N, C-alpha and C positions, 0 to 999 in steps of 0.2 A: 502496501499501498504505500508504502516511504515513497517508494520506487519510481511509481505510476506519479506522484503528487511532484516530484522531482517532474520530471517530465509535463507539466500543466495537464497533467490529463483526471477531468478533473470524475470518472466513473471510479476513481479510490478511493469515494468519499464517504458512501457507502459504512464502510472495512472500516476508516479510522470514524469515525463515529463510534461504529458500535465498540472499540478500541479505548476511545476518551468517553465511551460511558460504565465500557471498565473501572479506570482510570482518569478520573478527571484530571489531577495532575502530569500526567506524561508529556513533560512538552515535548518534543518529536509533533509529536502524532501535532496537538494545537500548533507549532512554528509550522506542518502540514497543509492544515485545516485554512492557518491564517493567509499562506500565500496562495493558494486554491480561490480562497478571499477574493482579491487581489486579481491576481489572472483575470478574475469578468467582473471585475473594475465593480466592483456591490459595494460600497464604501458602508450598508449598514451592517452586513457579516464581515466585512473585513474586525470594523470595528468591536462586533462580539470577541472575536477570537484571540484579537490585541488583549481583550481585558479577561479573557479567559485565563491566559499568556501570562498576564502581570499578574494576576491570585495566583498563578500555579508555580511560578518562581519572582516573591516580590523583590529584590535585589536587582533582577537585570534586567538594565536599559534597554535596551533597545526594543520593547512594547510599549516603552511608554515612548520613546524619538519617533518611534511610528507612528503611533495612533494619536498621537500631536498633531503631526505632517499631516496626513489623511482626513482631520475635523481640520484642520484650516486651510486644503485646498478645496474640499467640499462643506464652507461654510456654516460649519458645526462649531461654531460663536462660545458659545455655552462648553460643550466640551475643549476646547482649547482652554480656555482656562483654566478647569477642573482637570489639562492632563499638566499644561502648562503650568501650574502652583505646584503638581507631585511634580515634576522633572527640577523644576526650581529650587529642591529643599538638595537637591541629588546629583543635577548635573554638574561636572567641574568648571566647565565654557559653560555661562547664561544667556550670553550676548542672543542666540537663535533666538533663544527660547522667550527670553525678554522683547525680541523683535516683536516676533506670531503672541505676545499676548498682549499688547500695546493696542496691534492694529484689531483683536480680538473684541478690547476694554472702546475702543472709540468706535466701532457696529454698534456694540452692545448701551453706548452711551454712561458707561462706566468712568468718565474722566477723571476723576480724580485721581483713581486706580491705576488708568494712561496716565497717568501725569510721573505714580512716584517710579513705576517701574521705566518711563522715560528717562528718570535722569540718573534711574539705579544704570539704565542701558549707554548713559553719558559718562558715567562713574566708572563704570565696570569694563568696556570694548572700547573706550576713547573716541573722542567727536568724529564724525563724519558727514558726509551731506544729509544722508536719509534717517540717521539717527536724532541730528536736529530740528529736524521739519516732522518727524511724529510729536517731537514734544512740544515742537509747533502745535500741527493736529489740535492734542491733548491740552491747549490752552488755550487753546479756541472759543474749543468746546465745551468746557468751564465760563466763556464770558470773557478771560482773561487776555484781552486782545492787547493789549500795549505792554506784558509779558513775553504773547507768541508773539508782536513786532520783533522789541528787540533781542528773540532768539534770529531769525528771519533775516530782519537789515543786512547786514554784515553779507546773509548771499547773497542778496537781493544787490550790493551796490559793491558789485566784481565787474568784471568786466570781462567776457560776458558777465550777466546775471547769472545764474541760475532758478534754472528754465521752476522747478517744481517752489521754487521759494518767488518768486517774483509773483506770484501764478496767482499766490496767498494774498500779497502784499498789495497787488495792485488795487484796488479800492480804500486804503487806506493810504496807497503812496497816492492816489493820482486827488483825493484831497487834498492834501497836505503840500504841491510839487506841481497838482495841475495836470491834465491828460496829454499833452502831449509829448510830456518828458517824459511816462509814465510810457507811450502807447510806446515809445524807440524802443526804450530798455526790456520787451515784453516782443520786440520785432528783434529784437540782438541776439536775445536769448534761445527763441524759437528756430535761429541761423544756424545755431553749431546743435541743436539737440540729437542726441545719439538716439532715447530709446522712447519714438514716435506714442507712448502711450503719457507717460510722463507727464507731457508737455498741454495735454488738453484743458487742464484749468485755464492754465495760460492764453488759449488759444478762444477761451468763453471768455476769459476779462477783456483780451483783444481785441471782439465783434462787440462785444461794449461795448468800449471807449468808443470803438470807430464808429457806431450805428451815435452814441450821444454826439460825438461830432459832427453827423450829419453827411458821413463819407455810411454811405448803405452796400454801396455795390461791393465796397471792401470787407466790409464787414460778413457781407453775405459769402466770399469766398473763403473767409475766415471759416463760417460756421461749418460752409459744405464740406471742409478737409476735416471738420471736426467730428461730422458725421459719416464723411465715408470709414474711419477712425475706429467709431462706432461699432458701426456693421458687420469689420473686418474680425472685427472684434468675438462681435457676438456668433458670426458663424464658427466665431472656430470656439467657442465657447458649448453649440450646437454640436460641430462636430467631434471631440473628447467626450459629449453625452452621450453620440452614436460611434462609439470607437469603432465599429465593424463597418463603418459604410465608408469607405473608400472615395470614392464618387463628391460627398461629400466631405471628403477633408480634403479633395484636393481644386474644389470651388474655393473652401477659408484661405487655404496654404495662396490664390492665385491675388485674393480679397487684398490677406495681409503685405507678397508682395506688392501688389499698387499702391499702398499706401506706407512704404516705406518703409515694411517691417521685415526686412530676408530675411532674419534669424529667426524671427518665433517661427514667418512657413518655410524654414529649412527644419524647423525641430518637430510642427508637426506632422509635414510627409514622415519622418523620420519616425515617429512615436506610430501614427495611424496606419500612417500607409505599409511600409516597411517591420510592421509592429516590434517593436523594440520596446518592450513593459517598460523598465527599470529605469528612462528618460520622461518619463511623461509626466511625475508631479511637476518640474519644475514650469516645462512647460505648461501644465494644468493653469495654473498661479498665477502666469501673466496677463489672460485676462483681466482687465478693470474692472472691475463692477463701476451702474450708473451712480452720478451722485455724490461717490464715493470723495469725492474734496470740489462737487460743484461749487461754484458761487452767483448770484445772480447775476442775469443778462434782463436784457429790452425786451419790454413783450413781442410777443408776434401780432402782426395787422390781422385785426379781428373778419369775424364776420357782423351783419346790421342784427342787433334784435328788437323785438318785437314782441306788444304783448295782446292779449287777445281775450275777452271777454266771454269767460264762459260760465257766469255765473248759475244762469236758470238752468244750461241742461245737467247744471251739477245735483242741481235738486238744492243751491242752498236761498233760503224765501225770506230769513232772517233781513227787517226791516227795525234801522232805531226807533225808539221815541224821544223826538227831538225838546216833546215839553215845552214849546213853544210858546211861552203866554205874552200878552202885551205889554210888561211889563217890562222885557228884556233882560229878567234878568242874568247873571254871573256862571253859576251851575247849569242854566239853559243853553252858553255856551260853548260845553265842554267836549262834549260825544262820550264815547267812551275807547276799551278799548278789546282786540281781537285776539285772539291765543291762536300756535298750535300746540298739541299735544297727543302721543301717544295713547294712549288712556290705557291699550286695551294690550297694549305688546302686538297686535299684528302684525307689525311691518308697515302698518299704512294708517299714517297723519291725518289724528279726527280735527278738525274745526270748534271753539271755543266761541261765543259771542256774550255780548256782555250788553246787559238791554239799563235802562235808566223803567224803576218802573214808579208811578206814583198813583195817586189816593184814586187820579182820573182816565188811569192805563184802563186801557181794558187788553194787548195786549199780557203773555207772560209773560216771564222773569227770562235769567240766562237761556241761552241755548248751548246743547249741544250736536255736530253733528257729525257721525260717524262716516268713515273713508270706508265703501264695501268693496272700492277699485272701480279700474274702467273711468274712471274720473268723477266717478257718483258716489255725493252722499245721502245719508239716512240719515232726518230726526229721531234723537235718540236721549230728546231731554225729559222724560216724563220716565222710561225707564232705570236713568242711571242720574235721578233725582238733585239734579242740579241748577233744575228752577225756579230760583230765589226768589224773593220780590226786595229788591231794594233799588238806591237811585245812583249805578250803577258804575264806577270809576275806570276802574282799571284793573289788569290781571297779570299775573304770574305765574310761573309753571316751574315747580321743582318736588323733585320724592326726598320727604321734607323727612321722611320714617327709613330710609333705604331696605326700603323694597323693592325696587327697583319697581314700583307703577308712581308716574308724575300724578301729585296733588295740585291742587288748587286755591292761589289766595286772589279772593277780589274785593277791589275797595272798594267805596260808596262816599255817600256823603255823609255817614254818621260812625263809618269806621270803616272794619272788613270785615270779609268770613275767611275761613278756612275750612276748605272742601277738601276730605280724606277721603283718594283712592280704596278702596276694597271689594275682597269676592262677594258675589252673594252667592243666598244659596242658590242657588239652579250653577254657580260658577260664574257667570255675567257678571264684569266688573261694574261697582256702581262705587256711588259716591256721600257721605252726611259732610253734617255741616259739625263740626269740631271746634268750633268758638270758643267758645265761654272753657270749654272743657279741656282745649289745649295752649287756655290764657294770654291768649292777644285780644288786647284793649287796645282801639284806639279811638280816644272820644272825638278828634277829628276829623276832616274832612281830607279822601286819603287817597291820593292819584296815583300818579309810580311808585315803584315797585322793585327792590330787587333781592332775588335770593342770592346769599355768597356764605364761606365760610368763614368770617372774622377771626375767630379764635383757631383755627390750622385743629377741632376736632373731631374732621370725620362730614359732620353737622350742620345743617343749609341752618344759615339762624339767614332773619327778613331786616332787610331798612322799608321802611314806608316814608313815601314824600309828604310832605300832608300840603294842603294850599292853604286859603286863607282862612279867617274866623269868621260865620254869616252868622244871622238868627236867621233860620227859616221861620220862624214865626210870624214874625218883623224882618223884608228884604230891603232891602237900599236896593233904592230907581233912581239911577239918571236918565238927562235930557239934556241932547246936542243943543246950544244955549245959538246956534247961527239956523235949525233947521228943526229945532221947537220936535223931532223925533225923540222917543226911545233907544238909548241904550248904553248897548252894560256896560258898567259900573268897571274903572281898570281895580285892578290886585293893588294899586296903590292908594283908593280908600279904604282897604280893612289892616287889620292885626294880618302879618303872615303870623303863619301861624311852628309847632316845631317841630321837628323830622322827629321819628322813633327808628331802636332796631331794637327789635328782640333777636333772644341767643333763645337759641334749640339747646334745651336739654333733656332730651334724648326722653321717650314713651313717649312722643307727638307734645311733648308738655315746652314751655316758655315761659320765657320772664323778658319783663321789659327792663336791656340792659343800653337803657339812651344813657344816665348820670353817669354811671361806674364807668362807660367803654368814652363818657368825653362830650359828648354831643349837646352834655348841660353849657359849653364851651361856647358853640355852633351860637348863632344867633338866627332867629324868627324870621321865616324869608317865605312864599308863595311856591315851592316846589310843585317841578311836573316830572318829568322826564329822570332817571336815575340809571345806572350805568354801573356793576360791577367788573373788580379784574383787576391784574398787576397791573398799573400803570407805573411803576419804578424799577420794576422786575429785580424787587427783598424778599421776591416770594411767598406775601403774601395781599387780600383783593386787598383796593384799596377804592373808594366810588369816587361818581365825577359825576355832580346834582345840579345840574339847569332849574331855574330858578327862575320866575314871573316878572321883570321890573326891577331884581334884583342882581348885585353879582351874583356867576354860578358857584358852587363847593366842588372843591377836590379833599379827601378828604381821605388823607394818611393814613395809612394801618397800622400801628407801633408794633405793630405784636401787645400792645395791654390794654389798646383807645387811638378812637381813632384823634390826630388835628386836624382844622378846617387850614389851611395850604392855596386857595383859590389863587388871592391877589400874587403871591411869594413863586408860586409855579406861572403865573401869564395865563393863565385860565378863565379869568373872572368874569371876563367884560373884553367889546366883541373890539376892532376894528377905531384907533382915536380915543381908546378908553372909550364905549361909549355903552350902556346900561345895552343889555338884552332881557329881550324879551323870551328865555328861556322856552322852549317848548321840548321836542325828539332830543339825543342823543343818540350815537350813535360811535364808536371806538374801531380806529383799523387801521393795517401797515401802508398806509398811503406810499411809501416809496422806498421800500423794500431793506430799511431800514431793523427788521426788527422789532421796531419801537412802536405801540397803542399809539396813534394819535385819535385827536376828538373834533365829532363832528357833532354842532348843533344848529339846531333850524330856529325861524327867529319871525321876529313880526316882519309887518307889509313894512317894505317899503326901505328895510335894511336887512341889509344880508345877511344868508347862511352860513354860520361861521368854524373855520377849518382852525384848530390848533395844534401845529404840528410838531409834533413829538422832539426836541431838543438831545436824547439820545442820550443824560439825567435825570432822565422823576423830572423834568420842566417841560414849557411849549413856546412855542413862536407864536404870533395869530403867523396865519399864509393866507389869508379869506380870498384876497382880488387874486394875489401871485397864482392861487393854484386853480384860478377860473371857474371855481363856484359862488363868490360871491357876488357879480354884476347880473349873471342870467336871474337871481335870486333873486334879487331886491327888490324886485316888483308883485315877490308874491309873497302869502300869508305861512309856511309852512307849519304841518305840525310832526305824523309818524315820518322818522327819516330808516332804516336802509340800507347797509354796506355788504354786500355783494359781491359778486361777479356774473353778473348779467348777459356778456357773451364769454362768460368759458375761456377768455382771452388767458390768462393767470396776474390779471390787473385787477383791486379790486374797483365796484362803482359806488353812487349812487343813489334812490332812487327816495324822493320824495315826496308825504300826498301832500299837497295844499288846501286849503278853504279860510274865506274870515269869520271873523266871531262876530259881525254885524252887522245882521240880517238886512241894514239903512248903509251902506258902507258902499252901493253904489255913487250913494248922493249926501251924501256926509266927508265921506275922502275920496270921490273918483273911483274908485278900487270893486273888485267883481266881489260876491260874497262867494259863490259857487267859483270855482280854479280851475285847474285843470294838474295835473301828473309832474312833473320833473322829471329826468333822470340822468345824466353828469355820468359818461362812460368812463375810465381812470387809465391811466398813461403808465401804472406804475412806479412812475417818478418824482409824486406829489403835485400830478397838475391832471387837469378834468378838461371837460370839455361836452358839450349842452350837447345833447340828443335828443328830446323830447321828442322836434317835431319830425323826426322817424323812427316815434315807436309803440307808433301803433296809436286806432283812432279810442280806446279804451283808454288810453294812460292819457290822451288829449280832451278825452269828455270833460268839461267842466262839473266837477261837484264839493258838496263840501268834505273834506277828508280831515280825517280826525288818524286815527291808528293805520297803521300799516304792519305788515309783518309778515315773514319769509318762510318756504316751505316752499321743496318741490314733491310736493303734494299726490300727484299722476307717475312719477319714480323711471321719468325719462332724463335725467343726470342735471336737468334745466332749472334754474330757483325759478320759486312762483312767488302770486302773490294772491294774498287778499290785507283790501281798502274796509274801514269803515265810515261812514260819513253820517254829520250832521244830524239827525232827521231823515234820512235816508237808507238806502238799499247797505249790507256788506256786500262790497263788490270781489269776484273770487278772477283772477288775472294770469292768465294762465303765457307760457315766455317759450316762441314758437325764435328760433335763432332759424336764420337763411342759410345757414351751414348746419357741419354736422364736427365742430371741437370736442376735445376728449377733459372728463371730468375724472376727478374719481369725492365721492362721499366719504367720509369719515365721521358714524356714528359708536360717541369716546360712552364706557361707562367707569364711575369709581371703585373699588370695592371696598364701599360700602364700611370702609373704618378711619384708616390715614387719609384716604379723602374719597367727598363724598360720592354719594352714586351719580349725580348727575355730571358731575365731571364738570361746575362750572370753577371758573379759575383757572382752567387745566392753559396751557400756550402748545399748537401745532406744530411745528417744522414741517414739510415736503418741499425736498429738493425735483427736480426735472432737469431734463435738459432743456425747459425756458427760462433753467434758475429755480432761486431760493425763493418759497410763501412762506408767510409764517401769519399764522389762524389762530384766534382764540376765541374762546368759553366763556360767556360770558355769564355771569345776572342781570335783568332787567334789558337797557337798550326800548329805542325807539319814542312812542308818547301812546302810554297806560297799555301797552301788548307784547307780545312775548311772539319770540317766531324761534321756529327750532332748529333745535338744538346742533342737526346735524349741519356739522360741514361742509359743504358741497366747493369741489377746490380749482377751479376752471385749467384747462391745461394746455388747451390752444393747437396747435396742431401734431402733440406727442403722444405719438405712442406708444414708448417705451413705459418701463414700468418704472414706479417714481421708489424714493425713500420717505418713510416715515419716523417721525420721533413725536415722543409726548414727554412733555414734562408739566406732570399732575399734581393739583392742586397738593398733596403730600412733599413738591417740592423733591422728586423723585424721578428720574428721568430716562422712557425709557424707549428704546431703539424697534421698532417695527420690519425693520426694515425693505425690500422692497414688494411694495404692492401694485394689483393688474388696475390699469385705470382703469374707465367706462365701469366701473364696478361699485358695490358699493361696500363696505368692510364696517364691523364691529372691531374695534380695539375694544382691551381691557382691561386693567390695570393687574397688571404683577402676570397677565396672560396673553397670554398673543395674537393674533390677526384673525375674527374669522368674516371670512366669506359669504355677505347678507344676499343678494343680489345683485346679477351680472345681465340681468336681460333686458331691456330697452322697454316704457308702456307699452312702447306700437309694437315691439312683436309676442309684450303675453296678450293685449286687442287680438291680436291675429285667428282669425278662425281656424278650427286646421287644413279646412280645403285650402286656403291659400297656403302653409306650412309644405301639402300633400304638392299643388303649384308648382311652387320654389326651389319642393326636393326634387321630381320631375326634369326642368329647367337645367 
């Protein structure tokens, strides 16, 4: 049997297995089984027998070395770390082990360990360019960019520069020394490049800078070269996965040769066509994984996006009761919100609508519409128990008890309601009002809300923005002095109300932590929109609150409470220091910096305001420079969603507009009903007004208020629900004129260190069009809640994308390469789970259509 194994005859396996069963410590037998597994190119089989070999001979370094090598070349990074740590204690020369460990730790997001081992590598193995680059990558992964630049700059200052180092340094150097200087350095480095793969990051950066300088043709040439190298590497990886297909190997070798990789081509032919198995490992690990060091490049050219009104055919028949009295009271101007949630976890997102119910109202209370698929919804209000009667305002969605099912909080004129999602006796989901039992007491006019884990205990706390103090029995009425017409009173005519924050104690109980967490030091104001996310990258959730005719609040989370720093952070007032009539809020990475900027909607004849992140937790006014200010000046903005409507990889902004005064055409020469607006982002901090081409449904004037985004039909394109004060909820379906690629990410915390809703998480996505950063926020928009599923546009890129998540607990998790045009569930501490890879059009087609396609 051993002789047969030595001649690579797998017919010996049954005899070898019988011998192994008789003696599971027979090392020659185990070695023979290991060798046969390697000949079959079966890493699972090989690693199993290497593990058995190690148990049989624990002092033998050979099985550990081989296991480390096989794990490394097949991308089993957890196994690399397990075997590497073991070998590090035994190996006399730890340098090769440390190199593999650092690479694996970077792939898994264990950047602190990567830094530690990278420093050991330099100390034990001496300073080389490759080892300095590994240390710099580890520092970049930890956000220690200044230290990383200190490591790389000497390599960048050579003549010519090191091609890997200059690729990593280019964005920072371009900021300091100007793009032309860095373009010259990149060209010099690529001109003497020895390994075509090593310069891929430099090509990315060169193309980005050329496009930024307007040299589009040269940029496309550089990116074309990059694409050809990627295609050759992908072909080589395919050939190694199918080692007996000689034709595939020859094709891959030809591509490698055409892209200047003659050595890799010769090695591949020797490995696969002439079948030299002992040379495989070195060549197999030469292919560079997509996005291993890619930084952002400029956005791709995009298709046009338009929206169609599909409300009637969808079955959504909700009409908001505007409570429009002759006195035109301030509460009658507010409208209400809308929320997307998958309340029954069937994979389809459902729609919740907030209603105004008064003593004169004949319509029922809040409504819930279940998504039954095919773009259709069914009213399940009665069976789910959500139809409370209240003067409803805002809604927020989150899993307050970490049971995996979203709960609802609804604010109203006199407080709020907590609707807990439970299982009914028949197994269906329903809601029960547990407000009083939960201890949620808010004796104020509640408006916007945001869930967040303020104290990092894994439970969602609740921030409630309160508006002004009114007396419903003795309402204040105001008259326009010029026309004598009734008009809503300004919020400055009332006393502001104090916002509140409720700490989640667990077991569905809350306590008012406003005083203990510092809100007692925050001025009373007329709060509306609120959003929760980490604004200063210190690992905890902060809050941004839009106030009506008062300075906006930035509530910085100190770890033990909140401190109001809106003025110090540069985001309390609008352009030229003007007060803002803050309505809706949103956060997005507008410029590819990885930092969230803030957008706030504003009153008529004032611009919507963009506070651009400065990269240190502060902000600068970028309203007019961005292109958002001018086109929004003649509208009154309320709800806002920041999303990639055209899926080109750059975040856009959509705003719902509508005046608060029914007499606005006569009093201020402004329309009461107003069209929505769409601003397409460039990915570099600028926007262009796309409203005129966004479809008749968006151009239709409405008294817009709440706005929430969700891909309700599962086609990968974000859709919208918009509320109208005194009118219908409108469902707007996104229809693109082309078919760009995308990926959808549904995040779920572990329910212990991170809240189940994953609010506060940061997601980094790397693809061939660049790097994108997205945030899972609490609150946002105006009185509304968008679906927490992140839709990431990929433009024309069809390659797999690299995804990593920083969870609310601070833990960073690398999910590796994920397939585009798919919906993925990312679970804290677990792997990525594919949820759905089919477009809605494919799902809705009839079996006969499928048979016709198959026949063709």
